[in-house]
C-alpha positions as CSV (number, residue, x, y, z in Angstrom):
1,M,110.6,141.8,97.5
2,K,110.5,140.6,93.9
3,Q,108.6,137.4,93.1
4,S,111.8,136.0,91.4
5,T,113.7,136.5,94.7
6,I,110.9,134.8,96.6
7,N,111.0,131.8,94.3
8,I,114.8,131.5,94.6
9,L,114.5,131.6,98.4
10,L,111.8,128.9,98.3
11,I,114.1,126.7,96.2
12,V,116.8,127.2,98.8
13,T,114.4,126.0,101.6
14,I,113.7,122.8,99.6
15,I,117.4,122.0,99.6
16,C,117.8,122.8,103.3
17,I,114.8,120.8,104.5
18,S,115.8,117.8,102.3
19,L,119.0,117.5,104.4
20,S,117.1,117.3,107.7
21,A,116.0,113.6,107.5
22,I,119.6,112.6,106.5
23,F,121.1,114.4,109.4
24,V,118.7,112.9,111.9
25,R,119.6,109.4,110.7
26,L,123.3,110.1,111.3
27,S,122.8,110.4,115.1
28,D,121.7,107.9,117.8
29,A,120.7,110.6,120.2
30,P,117.1,110.7,121.4
31,S,114.8,112.7,119.1
32,T,113.8,115.3,121.7
33,I,117.5,115.9,122.5
34,M,118.3,116.6,118.9
35,V,115.4,119.0,118.7
36,M,116.5,120.8,121.9
37,Y,120.1,121.3,120.9
38,R,119.1,122.2,117.4
39,M,116.9,125.0,118.6
40,F,119.4,126.3,121.2
41,L,122.3,126.2,118.7
42,G,120.1,127.9,116.2
43,C,119.5,130.7,118.8
44,V,123.3,131.1,119.3
45,L,123.7,131.5,115.5
46,L,120.9,134.0,115.3
47,L,122.1,136.1,118.2
48,P,124.4,138.5,116.2
49,F,121.4,139.4,114.0
50,V,119.0,139.7,116.9
51,L,121.2,142.1,118.8
52,K,120.7,144.7,116.1
53,H,117.0,144.7,116.8
54,I,117.1,144.0,120.6
55,K,115.2,147.2,121.3
56,T,112.1,145.7,119.7
57,I,111.7,142.9,122.2
58,P,110.4,145.1,125.1
59,R,107.7,146.5,122.7
60,I,106.2,143.0,122.2
61,K,102.6,143.1,123.6
62,K,101.0,140.4,125.7
63,P,98.9,138.8,122.9
64,E,102.0,138.6,120.7
65,W,103.9,136.8,123.6
66,F,101.1,134.3,123.8
67,A,101.4,133.8,120.0
68,L,105.1,133.3,120.3
69,I,104.8,130.8,123.1
70,F,102.3,128.7,121.2
71,A,104.3,129.0,118.0
72,G,107.4,127.7,119.8
73,I,105.5,124.8,121.4
74,F,104.1,123.8,118.0
75,L,107.5,124.1,116.4
76,G,109.1,122.0,119.1
77,G,106.3,119.5,118.9
78,H,106.7,119.2,115.1
79,F,110.4,118.5,115.2
80,G,110.0,116.0,118.1
81,L,107.2,114.1,116.4
82,W,108.9,114.0,113.1
83,F,112.4,113.1,114.3
84,E,110.9,110.3,116.3
85,S,109.0,109.1,113.2
86,L,112.2,108.6,111.4
87,N,113.2,105.9,114.0
88,H,110.2,103.8,112.9
89,T,109.7,104.3,109.2
90,T,111.6,105.1,106.0
91,V,112.8,108.6,104.9
92,A,110.5,108.4,101.9
93,S,107.4,107.4,103.9
94,S,107.9,110.1,106.6
95,T,108.5,112.9,104.1
96,L,105.6,111.6,102.0
97,I,103.2,112.2,104.9
98,L,104.8,115.6,105.7
99,A,103.9,116.5,102.1
100,L,100.2,116.6,103.2
101,Q,101.2,120.0,104.7
102,P,99.9,122.2,101.8
103,A,96.5,120.6,102.0
104,I,96.2,121.2,105.7
105,A,97.6,124.7,105.3
106,L,95.0,125.4,102.5
107,I,92.2,124.4,104.9
108,G,93.8,126.4,107.7
109,G,94.1,129.5,105.5
110,L,90.5,129.2,104.5
111,F,89.3,128.8,108.1
112,F,91.5,131.4,109.8
113,F,92.1,133.9,107.1
114,K,89.2,133.4,104.7
115,E,91.6,132.9,101.8
116,N,90.1,132.1,98.4
117,I,90.9,128.7,96.9
118,H,91.2,128.8,93.1
119,L,90.7,125.8,90.8
120,K,94.2,126.3,89.3
121,T,95.7,126.1,92.8
122,L,93.9,122.8,93.5
123,L,95.1,121.4,90.1
124,T,98.7,122.3,90.7
125,I,98.6,120.9,94.2
126,G,96.9,117.8,92.8
127,I,99.8,117.2,90.2
128,A,102.4,117.5,93.0
129,F,100.4,115.2,95.3
130,I,100.2,112.5,92.6
131,G,104.0,112.7,92.4
132,V,104.2,112.4,96.2
133,L,102.1,109.3,96.2
134,I,104.3,107.7,93.6
135,V,107.5,108.6,95.4
136,G,106.4,107.2,98.8
137,G,103.7,104.7,97.9
138,G,106.0,101.7,97.7
139,N,107.4,102.4,101.1
140,L,104.2,102.6,103.1
141,N,104.3,99.1,104.7
142,L,101.6,98.0,107.1
143,G,103.9,96.8,110.0
144,Q,103.0,98.1,113.4
145,D,106.3,100.0,113.9
146,V,106.0,101.6,110.5
147,L,102.4,102.5,111.3
148,L,103.5,104.3,114.5
149,G,106.1,106.2,112.5
150,N,103.5,107.3,109.9
151,I,101.1,108.4,112.7
152,L,103.9,110.5,114.3
153,S,104.7,112.1,111.0
154,F,101.0,112.9,110.4
155,L,100.8,114.6,113.8
156,A,103.9,116.5,112.9
157,V,102.1,118.0,109.9
158,F,99.4,119.6,112.1
159,S,102.0,121.0,114.4
160,V,104.0,122.7,111.7
161,V,100.9,124.1,110.0
162,F,99.7,125.6,113.3
163,Y,103.2,127.1,113.7
164,L,103.1,128.6,110.3
165,L,99.6,129.9,110.6
166,I,100.5,131.7,113.9
167,G,103.6,133.1,112.1
168,Q,101.5,134.4,109.2
169,R,99.3,136.4,111.6
170,N,102.1,137.6,113.9
171,V,105.5,137.8,112.1
172,K,104.5,141.1,110.4
173,F,104.5,142.8,113.8
174,L,108.0,141.7,114.6
175,N,111.4,141.7,112.9
176,H,111.8,138.2,111.4
177,W,115.2,137.7,113.1
178,V,113.7,138.4,116.5
179,Y,110.6,136.3,115.8
180,S,112.7,133.3,114.7
181,F,115.1,133.6,117.7
182,L,112.2,133.8,120.2
183,V,110.3,130.9,118.6
184,F,113.4,128.8,118.5
185,L,114.2,129.6,122.1
186,I,110.7,128.6,123.3
187,A,110.8,125.4,121.2
188,G,114.1,124.5,122.8
189,L,112.8,125.3,126.3
190,T,109.7,123.1,125.6
191,M,111.9,120.2,124.7
192,F,114.2,120.9,127.7
193,V,111.2,120.6,130.0
194,Y,110.1,117.4,128.3
195,N,113.5,115.8,128.5
196,L,113.7,116.6,132.2
197,M,110.2,115.2,132.9
198,A,111.1,112.1,130.8
199,N,114.4,111.6,132.6
200,I,116.3,111.8,129.2
201,P,120.0,112.5,129.8
202,L,121.0,116.1,128.7
203,T,124.7,115.3,128.4
204,G,127.0,112.4,127.4
205,Y,126.6,112.6,123.7
206,T,129.4,111.9,121.2
207,A,131.2,114.3,118.9
208,N,129.3,112.9,116.0
209,D,126.0,113.7,117.8
210,W,127.1,117.3,118.4
211,G,128.1,117.6,114.7
212,V,124.6,116.5,113.8
213,F,123.1,119.0,116.2
214,L,125.1,121.7,114.6
215,L,124.2,120.7,111.1
216,L,120.5,120.7,112.0
217,A,120.9,124.1,113.5
218,V,122.6,125.5,110.4
219,F,120.8,124.0,107.3
220,P,117.2,122.9,108.1
221,S,116.8,125.8,110.6
222,A,117.8,128.2,107.9
223,A,114.7,127.1,105.9
224,H,112.5,128.1,108.9
225,I,114.2,131.4,109.2
226,I,113.5,132.1,105.5
227,Y,109.9,130.9,105.9
228,N,109.4,133.4,108.8
229,M,110.8,136.2,106.6
230,L,108.7,135.2,103.6
231,L,105.5,135.1,105.6
232,N,105.7,138.9,105.3
233,Y,105.0,138.5,101.6
234,I,103.3,135.1,101.0
235,N,100.8,132.9,102.8
236,T,101.2,129.7,104.7
237,T,99.9,127.6,101.7
238,T,102.6,128.9,99.4
239,V,105.3,128.2,102.0
240,S,103.8,124.7,102.6
241,M,103.7,124.0,98.9
242,T,107.4,124.1,98.6
243,T,107.8,121.3,101.2
244,L,106.5,118.9,98.5
245,G,110.0,119.0,97.1
246,E,111.3,117.4,100.3
247,P,110.4,113.8,99.4
248,V,112.4,114.3,96.1
249,G,115.5,115.8,97.8
250,A,115.4,113.5,100.8
251,S,115.0,110.4,98.7
252,I,118.0,111.3,96.5
253,L,120.1,112.0,99.6
254,A,118.9,108.8,101.3
255,M,120.1,106.9,98.2
256,L,123.5,108.6,98.2
257,F,124.2,108.4,102.0
258,L,121.9,105.7,103.5
259,N,121.8,103.2,100.6
260,E,118.0,103.6,100.3
261,M,117.6,103.1,96.5
262,V,115.3,105.2,94.4
263,T,113.3,103.3,91.7
264,G,112.4,104.5,88.2
265,V,108.8,104.9,89.4
266,E,109.9,107.2,92.2
267,L,111.9,109.3,89.8
268,I,108.7,109.8,87.7
269,G,106.9,110.8,90.8
270,G,109.6,113.2,91.8
271,A,109.4,114.8,88.4
272,L,105.7,115.3,88.9
273,I,106.3,116.9,92.2
274,L,108.8,119.4,90.7
275,V,106.4,120.2,87.9
276,G,103.5,120.8,90.4
277,I,105.7,123.1,92.5
278,Y,106.9,125.0,89.4
279,L,103.3,125.5,88.1
280,F,102.2,126.6,91.5
281,L,104.9,129.2,91.9
282,R,104.4,130.4,88.3
283,Q,100.7,130.8,89.0
284,K,101.4,132.7,92.1
285,S,103.8,135.0,90.3
286,G,101.2,135.8,87.7
287,S,98.1,136.1,89.9
288,E,99.2,137.7,93.1
289,K,100.7,141.1,93.8
290,V,103.8,140.6,95.9
291,A,104.1,143.1,98.8
292,T,107.1,145.4,98.7
293,S,109.3,145.9,101.7
294,D,107.8,149.3,102.6
295,Q,104.3,147.7,102.8
296,V,105.3,145.4,105.7
297,Q,106.8,145.9,109.1
298,G,109.9,144.3,110.5
């Protein structure tokens, strides 16, 4: 796959994940219910693609099944924690904390895959992080409820990084459609078990709620499907770096649909985030050899 194609797909994922926080705010359903139905509906949408590769499922080995199970649990945990955080804090604050993902992924890549960290990489991430701080800095209040929301969002960061690190190691051994389907299914089942144990009603939700469930299954989930495909070609840090665009996109959408105004300072911060992402992707394009399709499996 060409680097230009990878960059376009990464931009698409920024747009898709930016919609997630807005969709969550449009429903009053419990967070774990939204996650469960998002995952199950995502599986239904993936089914036609999975059926073409159904014969690969029996060939999955036991260690790979363990990896799939843990990836699904971490993915479900990420969505559950983050969706709930949006009930306690602002969109900008929650997405700001999620933007710590590249730093955690960088450490995870160093620890698990012995990946080199270059000074240029740190500088480009630093530029984007300055922008992230500007975008969300004015929204980090110290109220107890907001603090809870920020903590939940912080825990969600670790969950998604573990999910992506598992994917980086294992998605190459499976077709990415099959991998996404199984991980989504396990994540949905994880939330199903949680909802049963917590006595959260599984039915009785409005047409508006179901519309939100479907929108979450189509757009933000598409980003994760693209991530799983791109993990054949790029590492977790590169995938995570693109999530820094979410505070920009989510803040703009929150202004349009939720009346959460964006200030001039936040616009400056958003510009820095986009500059940092652009420089990072440009650096990757010039310094790394991108794998071709015949160099990877799936």
